[in-house]
C-alpha positions in Angstrom: 113.2 -14.9 -94.3 109.9 -16.1 -95.7 111.4 -19.5 -96.6 112.9 -19.9 -93.1 109.6 -19.2 -91.5 107.7 -21.6 -93.7 110.3 -24.3 -93.0 110.0 -23.7 -89.3 106.2 -24.0 -89.5 106.4 -27.2 -91.6 108.9 -28.7 -89.1 106.7 -27.8 -86.1 103.6 -29.3 -87.8 105.6 -32.5 -88.7 106.8 -32.9 -85.1 103.3 -32.4 -83.6 101.8 -34.9 -86.0 104.6 -37.4 -85.3 104.2 -36.9 -81.5 100.4 -37.5 -81.9 101.0 -40.7 -83.9 103.4 -42.1 -81.3 101.1 -41.5 -78.4 98.2 -43.7 -79.7 97.4 -46.6 -77.4 97.3 -50.3 -78.4 94.8 -53.0 -77.9 95.8 -56.5 -76.7 97.3 -58.5 -79.5 98.0 -55.4 -81.6 101.5 -55.1 -83.0 103.4 -51.9 -82.4 107.1 -52.4 -83.4 109.5 -50.1 -81.6 107.4 -49.0 -78.7 108.7 -51.5 -76.1 111.6 -51.1 -73.8 114.7 -52.9 -75.1 114.9 -56.4 -73.6 117.3 -57.0 -70.7 118.3 -60.4 -69.3 118.8 -60.1 -65.5 120.5 -62.6 -63.3 117.2 -64.0 -62.2 115.9 -64.2 -65.8 119.2 -65.9 -66.9 118.8 -68.5 -64.1 115.4 -69.4 -65.4 116.5 -69.5 -69.0 119.5 -71.6 -68.2 117.6 -74.1 -66.0 114.8 -74.5 -68.5 116.3 -73.9 -72.0 120.0 -74.6 -71.6 119.8 -77.9 -69.5 118.8 -80.9 -71.6 117.3 -82.8 -68.7 114.6 -80.1 -68.3 112.6 -81.6 -71.1 112.0 -78.2 -72.7 113.3 -76.9 -76.0 117.0 -76.1 -75.8 119.0 -73.1 -77.1 122.4 -73.7 -78.7 125.4 -73.3 -76.4 126.3 -69.8 -77.7 123.1 -68.4 -76.2 123.6 -70.2 -72.8 127.1 -69.3 -71.5 126.0 -66.3 -69.4 123.5 -63.5 -69.2 125.2 -61.6 -72.0 124.9 -64.5 -74.3 121.2 -64.8 -73.4 120.8 -61.1 -73.9 122.2 -61.5 -77.5 119.4 -64.0 -78.2 116.8 -61.8 -76.7 117.9 -58.8 -78.8 117.9 -61.0 -82.0 114.3 -62.0 -81.4 113.0 -58.5 -80.4 114.8 -56.7 -83.2 114.1 -59.3 -86.0 112.5 -57.6 -89.0 109.9 -60.3 -89.3 109.0 -60.6 -85.6 105.4 -60.7 -84.4 104.5 -59.0 -81.2 101.5 -60.1 -79.0 100.2 -58.5 -75.8 99.3 -61.4 -73.6 96.3 -61.3 -71.1 98.8 -60.7 -68.2 100.2 -57.6 -70.2 103.5 -59.4 -70.8 104.8 -59.0 -74.4 105.5 -62.0 -76.5 107.8 -61.9 -79.5 108.0 -64.7 -82.1 110.6 -64.3 -84.8 112.0 -66.4 -87.6 115.8 -65.9 -87.3 116.7 -67.8 -90.5 119.4 -69.6 -88.7 119.5 -72.6 -86.4 119.2 -71.4 -82.7 118.0 -74.6 -81.0 119.5 -78.0 -80.5 116.7 -79.7 -82.4 117.3 -77.5 -85.5 114.7 -74.7 -84.6 115.2 -71.5 -86.6 112.7 -69.4 -84.7 112.7 -67.9 -81.2 110.3 -66.7 -78.7 110.9 -64.0 -76.1 108.6 -62.9 -73.3 109.2 -59.5 -71.6 107.5 -58.1 -68.5 105.7 -55.3 -70.2 106.1 -52.6 -72.8 107.7 -50.3 -70.3 109.8 -52.9 -68.6 111.9 -55.0 -71.0 113.0 -57.5 -68.4 113.1 -60.9 -70.1 110.8 -63.5 -68.4 111.9 -66.3 -70.7 113.3 -67.1 -74.2 113.6 -70.2 -76.2 113.8 -71.8 -79.7 110.6 -72.9 -81.3 109.2 -74.7 -84.4 105.8 -73.0 -84.4 104.5 -69.5 -83.7 106.8 -67.4 -85.8 106.4 -66.3 -89.4 107.7 -68.7 -92.1 109.3 -72.1 -91.8 111.0 -72.6 -88.4 112.6 -75.9 -89.3 
């Protein structure tokens, strides 16, 4: 019985410490992996991404076709960037969250191996935009 009581106390203490650690706030620019809502590409977000980063005449960096076919394809790219083990997370002045990640594979038509994702906020994972990039992410993006 004593061992069970000790185990219960240790578990309760561990849970309270863990809860306390997770409730700490962040300052702008601070990285806190795993605290943001999972990214979601809505129809409106997809329209922007397609017009700007899937249409060569836009003049912006272009995603490979497999990330442009529909909102689900764009969602795949957004999750790749947000969940990349080497991603950096930046809180922008407007409270949007920017992720930059080296994906170690070509994701852009100019040979970019890195991607950027912007979501509305930590609590709202709605994708504002996403695109391939040569600069901004850790490591070599070309």
